[in-house]
C-alpha positions in Angstrom: 62.4 -16.3 19.7 58.5 -16.8 19.2 57.9 -13.2 19.5 60.2 -12.6 16.9 58.5 -15.3 14.5 55.2 -13.6 15.5 56.6 -10.1 14.1 57.7 -11.7 11.0 54.4 -13.2 10.4 52.8 -10.0 10.7 55.4 -8.2 8.5 54.7 -11.1 6.3 50.7 -10.9 6.1 51.0 -7.0 6.0 53.4 -7.4 2.7 50.7 -10.1 1.0 48.2 -7.6 1.7 49.8 -4.9 0.1 50.7 -7.1 -2.9 47.1 -8.1 -3.4 46.0 -4.4 -2.9 48.5 -3.2 -5.7 47.1 -6.5 -8.1 43.2 -5.5 -7.8 44.3 -1.7 -8.3 46.5 -2.2 -11.3 44.0 -4.8 -12.7 41.0 -2.5 -12.5 43.0 0.1 -14.6 44.1 -2.4 -17.4 41.4 -2.0 -20.2 39.0 -4.6 -21.3 40.1 -5.4 -24.8 36.5 -6.0 -26.1 35.3 -3.0 -24.4 37.9 -1.0 -26.3 36.7 -2.6 -29.5 33.4 -1.4 -29.1 34.4 1.9 -28.2 36.2 2.4 -31.5 33.2 1.3 -33.4 30.5 3.3 -31.6 32.4 6.8 -32.2 29.8 8.9 -34.3 30.9 9.2 -38.1 31.6 13.1 -38.0 33.8 12.3 -35.2 35.9 9.8 -37.0 35.8 11.8 -40.1 37.5 14.5 -37.5 40.0 12.5 -36.3 41.5 11.8 -39.9 39.6 8.6 -41.0 38.2 9.1 -44.7 34.3 8.8 -45.2 34.7 5.4 -47.1 36.6 3.7 -44.0 34.0 4.8 -41.5 33.5 2.2 -39.0 29.9 1.5 -37.9 28.2 0.0 -34.8 27.1 -3.6 -34.8 23.8 -3.7 -37.2 24.3 -0.3 -39.0 25.4 0.1 -42.4 28.0 2.9 -43.8 26.4 5.2 -46.3 27.2 8.4 -47.7 24.6 11.7 -47.7 23.9 11.7 -51.7 23.8 16.0 -51.1 27.2 16.3 -49.6 29.0 12.4 -49.3 29.1 12.9 -45.7 28.9 9.6 -44.1 26.1 8.2 -42.0 25.5 4.9 -40.4 22.0 3.4 -40.8 19.7 0.4 -39.8 20.0 -2.3 -42.3 16.4 -2.2 -42.7 16.5 1.3 -43.7 19.6 0.7 -46.0 17.6 -0.1 -49.1 14.7 2.9 -48.7 17.5 5.2 -48.1 19.2 4.4 -51.4 16.0 3.8 -53.4 14.8 7.5 -52.0 18.2 8.9 -53.3 18.8 10.3 -50.1 22.2 8.0 -49.6 24.5 6.2 -52.0 26.3 3.2 -51.1 30.0 3.5 -50.3 31.9 2.4 -53.2 35.9 1.7 -54.1 36.4 0.3 -50.7 38.8 -2.2 -50.2 36.3 -4.4 -48.3 33.1 -3.8 -49.8 33.9 -3.5 -53.4 30.8 -2.2 -55.1 28.2 -4.0 -53.3 27.1 -5.3 -49.7 24.8 -8.2 -49.9 22.4 -8.7 -46.9 19.4 -10.9 -45.6 17.3 -8.5 -47.3 18.5 -9.9 -50.7 17.3 -13.4 -49.8 16.0 -15.4 -52.7 17.0 -12.6 -55.3 19.6 -12.2 -57.9 22.6 -9.9 -58.3 24.6 -9.0 -61.3 28.3 -8.2 -60.9 30.9 -7.3 -63.6 34.0 -9.7 -64.1 36.8 -8.8 -61.6 34.4 -6.9 -59.2 33.6 -8.0 -55.4 30.9 -8.2 -53.0 30.9 -8.4 -49.2 28.6 -10.9 -47.8 27.0 -9.5 -44.5 24.4 -11.5 -43.2 25.2 -10.6 -39.2 26.5 -12.3 -36.2 23.6 -13.7 -35.0 23.9 -16.9 -36.5 26.7 -18.8 -37.3 27.0 -19.1 -40.9 28.1 -21.8 -43.6 28.6 -20.5 -47.0 28.7 -22.7 -50.2 29.1 -21.7 -54.0 27.8 -23.9 -56.6 30.2 -22.8 -59.4 33.5 -21.3 -57.8 35.1 -20.7 -61.1 32.5 -18.1 -61.8 32.4 -16.5 -58.0 34.8 -17.5 -55.0 35.8 -16.2 -51.8 38.5 -14.0 -51.1 41.1 -15.7 -49.0 43.5 -13.9 -46.3 41.1 -10.8 -46.2 39.9 -9.5 -42.9 36.2 -8.4 -43.1 33.9 -6.4 -40.8 32.0 -7.6 -37.7 28.8 -9.6 -39.3 30.4 -10.2 -42.6 30.8 -13.8 -43.9 33.4 -12.8 -46.5 34.7 -10.9 -49.4 33.7 -12.7 -53.0 35.1 -12.0 -56.1 33.9 -12.7 -59.6 36.5 -14.2 -61.9 34.5 -15.6 -65.0 31.4 -14.8 -67.1 28.6 -17.2 -66.1 26.2 -17.7 -63.3 26.3 -19.4 -60.0 24.3 -19.5 -56.6 25.6 -18.5 -53.3 23.6 -20.7 -50.4 24.2 -20.2 -46.7 22.7 -22.0 -43.6 22.7 -19.8 -40.5 22.4 -21.7 -37.5 21.5 -20.0 -34.1 24.1 -19.2 -31.9 22.3 -20.9 -29.1 22.9 -24.3 -31.1 26.5 -24.6 -29.3 24.8 -24.3 -25.8 23.9 -27.0 -23.8 21.1 -27.7 -23.6 20.9 -27.0 -27.5 18.2 -24.1 -28.1 15.4 -25.0 -30.7 15.4 -22.0 -32.5 15.3 -22.5 -36.5 18.1 -22.2 -38.7 18.0 -19.5 -41.4 18.4 -20.5 -45.1 20.0 -17.8 -47.4 20.0 -18.3 -51.5 21.6 -15.7 -53.7 21.7 -15.9 -57.5 24.9 -14.3 -59.2 25.1 -13.4 -62.8 28.8 -12.5 -64.1 28.8 -10.4 -67.1 31.9 -8.7 -69.1 
């Protein structure tokens, strides 16, 4: 009987080892969802176009902004620091008529500046994801955030102009490391944008 139990223990141990082996081999083949999301956003724009995505719907990697080349309307992903220069030189044009971006993208480069917006038009506030942003608008009857709209990574929301007038958008960006223990000593960023809504 003792010999029989030992044989059963060996079978049980080998069965457990087999199950563990199967679990590890299966779990190593399950894709990591965050890695999959990164793969989607890192395909080059032309590869996305060839897969059937419209030029205005091309997704760029983090830190890059979608523009269309002026000469042929082909999509390109450019650094935020190059974005304004390329637009001013006529090499690229901003993507318009996109359901997410409306006609404007507001970035950190526009800090302490003002924009004009026609009534009914919208803009995407894209200050990046290196900070935890809280946004406030002084007069929300003029401009307010569009609710229940998903925005691209690094964006703080889609904002729409409702009435003629002026308002100010103020945002405070706390470094992500504020949530860590011990809390980091990096400074917060203050962002301010004047908005003038016309007919």
